[in-house]
N, C-alpha and C positions, 0 to 999 in steps of 0.2 A: 246463418249463424245462431240467432235466438228465436225460441219457441218455447211459449205457456214458459216463460220468465228461467228457462235454462240455456244454459250456453253447451254447445256442441264441441265435441270434440273438435282441435283445430288441427290441419293438418301442414305443418312447416314444410316449405320446400327442403330438397336433399340439401340443399346448399346451405342451409341454415343448419342442420343437424350435423355438421361435420366441424372440426375446431380448425383454425388455423392452419394452413400447411405454405410447404417450400415448394417455388417452382421448381425445375427441374435447373441441373446443377450451371450455373455460369461461370464466365470469366471472370476473375480478377481485373479492372480496368479504369482508367478511368473515365469518369461522367461529370460534364457538363452541369451545375446546378447554380440553378438562379435563387436569391431568398429577398424577399423585400421584408424590410427589419425597421427599426428605430436604431440612430447613429450611434446609443450607446449599447447598442449589443450585436456585436460581429460572431458573436461564436455558432454553431450551428448544433451542439448538444444538444439532444432533446429538441428537435426544431423539425420542421416542414419545409421542405424545399422542393425545386420542381423543376420543368425545363423553359426553356424558352416561352412557348405554347400554352404548357400548364401554369406557369406562372401567369402570363398573359391574362389566362380565362380569368384567374382571382384578383388581379390587379386592378382588370376593368372597373368593377362595381366598387370596389371596395375604393378606388380612388376618385371615380365619379362621383360617391354618397360623400366622400370624407370620412369614412367610419371607421377610420385610424389614422387620425391627423398627426400621432409621434412617429407614424413609419416614415421617415424621409427620406430613405436612401433604399438604393436598390441592388445588389451585391452580385459577380458573377465567382461563383469558385470551382475550382477543377479538384472535383473528389476521384480518390481511387477508393475504387468499391468491389467489393464481392457482389457479383448481381447474381446471383442464387437468391432470388428475393421472396420476402416474407410477405407476410399481411401488412397493410398499410396503418399506420398508426397516426392517433390525433395528438399532435404537439404543440401543448401549450403551457405557457407560466413555467416553463420550462421539467415540462414531465408531460410522458407520454400515455397516453390510453389507447388498450386494444395494441396489436402487432405480436409480433412473439422477440422475445426478449432478446437482446441482441443483433437479431437480423433489420436489414436494410427494408423497409416495408416501400410498394409500389403500387399503384393503382391509375387508371386512368381520373384525367380530373371529375372533381367530382364523381368519381363510382360510375358513371354512367353506366357502363354495360356491366352483363356477367358475374357475379364474385368479383365486382370493382375494376375489372379488366389488370388483375394483379400482375397476369403472365402473358397479355396480350401483348403481339408483338406490334399490331395495326396502329399505330399512334398518331396519324397525318390528321383525323379531326379536331382531337383532343386536346393533344399533350399528356405530359404523364405528371405527379404527384409522387415525393421520395417523402420517408421520416425515416430520420437520424435518432435513434435511441440511444441513451450514454453509453450503454451493458456493452455496444460494438465498438464505439472508437476505439482507435489504437492507441496505445500508450506510449510512450519514447522507447524506439527501440524495435519497434513492433511494426508490421504492417499485413494488410491484410491476405497477403499469399505466404505467409511462412512458418502458418501452422498452428499460431497462437491463438487463434479463434474470435481474434475482433474483423469487423466486418468492414469498416471503412476510417479514412483517414483526409485530412484536408491535406493537399498538396499548394497549392495558391490560392490565394486571393486574385482573381485575374482584374478586374473594374469594378469602381463603386461609382453610381450617377446619382446625381438628387432624384426626388421624386418633382422636383420643383424645374427643371430643365426637361425631362419626361412632358409635363405641361405647356412648355414654351417651344416643343417642336413638334406637337399635335397627338400624340398618344392618346389625348382623352377624343378627342374631335375623331383619331383614326376608331375607336372603343364603339360611338355611337354609330359612325358608318356601318359596324360590321353587327347591329343590330346586337349586341350583348349577345350572340349566339354562335355558336360553333359554327367555322372552325378558326374563329379570329384571326383572319387570314392578313386585313390589314392593322389592325391593332397590336400583330404579333412579328410583322416586317417594322414596324416602327419603335417597336422595342429590340429587335435585332438590330438595328440601323443605330442605338443610342447607344449598345457598346463597341459596334464594328469602327465608329466612326469619332472620334474626337469633338470636330468642328461641326457648331447646328446649322451651319448651312448645308450640309451635308446629311441633316437630320441626324448627328450624334450629338453626345454630351462628355462634356470633357471629364476624366476623372479626378477624384477626389479622394483623400486620406481620411483614417477617421478623424485626426484633429480638424483638419478644415470643415468635416458634414458638422461636429458639435460647436466649432465657432461661430459658424452661418444659423445653425438652429435656436443657440444663446443670445444670439444676435437679433434672430427674430424673435424672440421668446423672454423678454428680458425681466428679472425677477423684480417683484413688486415691491 
């Protein structure tokens, strides 16, 4: 690349020379999405979510290394979604960078395959990440299939669990057993059981509501 103080022309891959694009047209359908988040914010507007396996790949390292100590709950949502996927966007601090305005973004976890795996159907080893831009959220009275142009809406919050419960039922130990590498089989199974059952004896976690999570958090972190 360098020769006698000169920089040669750089040839970028073709995939870097085209702009964001949509996958083939997909149906509007309910999609189960998981979000690991602080109990002060249950909104999905301008947020990244994932499927069970996809969020496991992120949560394993985050919880093990305690990099986001204020993220104290995990919630499972059902989101009615236009599955004509756009480019995945990085959504942090209530804003999204990248993606296609209004489109639900998608990639395989960490974007590990060609073009991030935006349109890949084989997700068994990696799981999936999503981005939900504010511009695509349906306003009251509209749905993604009514021609209004919106692309997603929360149907319901299925269940919220405490991160502390995940630790108690062995989620972190399962991450270690997986070696923090794909496909995260044991840890994904642990997270799945946590949502499927309420009894910790069965590997489950009891549901908590917003007020309960906030009360427990304030009790654990008293104001000086």
